[in-house]
C-alpha positions in Angstrom: -41.0 190.5 14.4 -37.3 191.0 13.6 -36.4 189.5 17.0 -38.7 186.5 16.4 -37.2 185.6 13.1 -33.7 186.1 14.4 -34.4 183.9 17.5 -35.8 181.1 15.3 -33.0 181.3 12.7 -30.2 181.3 15.4 -31.8 178.3 17.1 -31.8 176.3 13.9 -28.5 177.4 12.4 -25.1 175.7 13.0 -23.4 179.1 12.7 -25.7 181.4 14.7 -23.2 184.3 14.6 -23.7 184.6 10.8 -27.5 185.1 11.1 -28.5 188.7 10.0 -32.0 190.0 9.9 -32.8 193.4 8.4 -36.1 195.1 8.5 -37.4 197.5 5.8 -40.7 199.4 6.0 -42.5 200.8 3.0 -46.1 201.6 2.0 -47.0 197.9 1.6 -45.8 196.9 5.1 -42.7 195.4 6.6 -40.1 193.4 4.6 -37.8 191.2 6.6 -34.6 189.9 4.9 -32.8 186.9 6.4 -29.2 186.2 5.6 -27.5 183.0 6.9 -24.3 181.1 6.1 -24.4 179.0 2.9 -24.1 175.8 5.0 -27.3 176.8 6.9 -29.6 177.7 4.1 -30.9 174.1 3.8 -31.7 174.0 7.5 -33.5 177.4 7.4 -35.6 176.5 4.4 -36.3 173.0 5.6 -37.7 170.0 3.7 -40.0 171.3 0.9 -39.7 174.7 2.4 -41.7 173.8 5.5 -39.5 175.7 8.0 -39.5 178.9 5.9 -43.2 178.6 5.4 -43.8 178.3 9.2 -41.7 181.4 9.8 -43.6 183.3 7.2 -46.9 182.3 8.8 -45.7 183.4 12.2 -44.7 186.9 11.0 -48.0 187.2 9.0 -50.0 186.5 12.2 -47.8 188.9 14.3 -48.2 191.6 11.6 -52.0 191.1 11.4 -52.3 191.6 15.2 -50.5 194.9 14.7 -52.7 195.9 11.7 -49.9 195.7 9.1 -48.5 193.3 6.5 -45.2 191.5 6.6 -43.1 189.4 4.3 -40.0 187.3 4.7 -37.3 187.0 2.1 -34.4 184.5 2.6 -31.3 185.7 0.8 
């Protein structure tokens, strides 16, 4: 899942070298934290949050196939 979010974010961002995805696991599932350059936050979130929502949907589906839960936080 981490690789998926990293690939999508780097494809969208103007500064792909500043994209950092960290993965934390706890009893509720997997928490992915996405950090991008300030100039790229608007691109990553998208109009009315559509890009961010699409990424969240993708990781939820991927996590469901693995039998766990996943959330995405954009820092």
